[in-house]
TORKOL-4160 file (C-alpha; in steps of 0.2 Angstrom, whole numbers, padded with zeros to 4 digits, m for minus):
45
<pt num="1" X="m0011" Y="m0039" Z="m0035"/>
<pt num="2" X="m0012" Y="m0058" Z="m0036"/>
<pt num="3" X="m0012" Y="m0068" Z="m0020"/>
<pt num="4" X="m0011" Y="m0087" Z="m0018"/>
<pt num="5" X="m0024" Y="m0091" Z="m0005"/>
<pt num="6" X="m0017" Y="m0108" Z="m0003"/>
<pt num="7" X="m0002" Y="m0101" Z="0007"/>
<pt num="8" X="m0002" Y="m0097" Z="0025"/>
<pt num="9" X="0009" Y="m0082" Z="0024"/>
<pt num="10" X="m0003" Y="m0070" Z="0032"/>
<pt num="11" X="m0007" Y="m0082" Z="0046"/>
<pt num="12" X="0011" Y="m0084" Z="0050"/>
<pt num="13" X="0014" Y="m0065" Z="0050"/>
<pt num="14" X="m0001" Y="m0062" Z="0062"/>
<pt num="15" X="0005" Y="m0076" Z="0073"/>
<pt num="16" X="0022" Y="m0068" Z="0075"/>
<pt num="17" X="0014" Y="m0052" Z="0079"/>
<pt num="18" X="0003" Y="m0059" Z="0092"/>
<pt num="19" X="0018" Y="m0068" Z="0100"/>
<pt num="20" X="0026" Y="m0050" Z="0102"/>
<pt num="21" X="0011" Y="m0040" Z="0105"/>
<pt num="22" X="m0002" Y="m0050" Z="0114"/>
<pt num="23" X="0005" Y="m0067" Z="0121"/>
<pt num="24" X="0016" Y="m0058" Z="0135"/>
<pt num="25" X="0001" Y="m0048" Z="0141"/>
<pt num="26" X="m0016" Y="m0050" Z="0148"/>
<pt num="27" X="m0023" Y="m0036" Z="0138"/>
<pt num="28" X="m0024" Y="m0041" Z="0120"/>
<pt num="29" X="m0023" Y="m0028" Z="0106"/>
<pt num="30" X="m0023" Y="m0038" Z="0089"/>
<pt num="31" X="m0041" Y="m0044" Z="0085"/>
<pt num="32" X="m0047" Y="m0054" Z="0070"/>
<pt num="33" X="m0062" Y="m0046" Z="0061"/>
<pt num="34" X="m0071" Y="m0060" Z="0052"/>
<pt num="35" X="m0073" Y="m0058" Z="0033"/>
<pt num="36" X="m0062" Y="m0042" Z="0034"/>
<pt num="37" X="m0045" Y="m0045" Z="0041"/>
<pt num="38" X="m0036" Y="m0039" Z="0057"/>
<pt num="39" X="m0037" Y="m0023" Z="0068"/>
<pt num="40" X="m0025" Y="m0017" Z="0081"/>
<pt num="41" X="m0035" Y="m0008" Z="0094"/>
<pt num="42" X="m0038" Y="m0006" Z="0113"/>
<pt num="43" X="m0055" Y="m0015" Z="0117"/>
<pt num="44" X="m0052" Y="m0015" Z="0135"/>
<pt num="45" X="m0064" Y="m0002" Z="0141"/>
């Protein structure tokens, strides 16, 4: 699959997810994994 890395499509999608999943709450679930991508997990305990 070809992906134009000059666009910010992924960043916009992740921002929208964070707005729904993380912003309203103190406990965050969506985390950035540098060099890999993103992960949805409970890192609270």
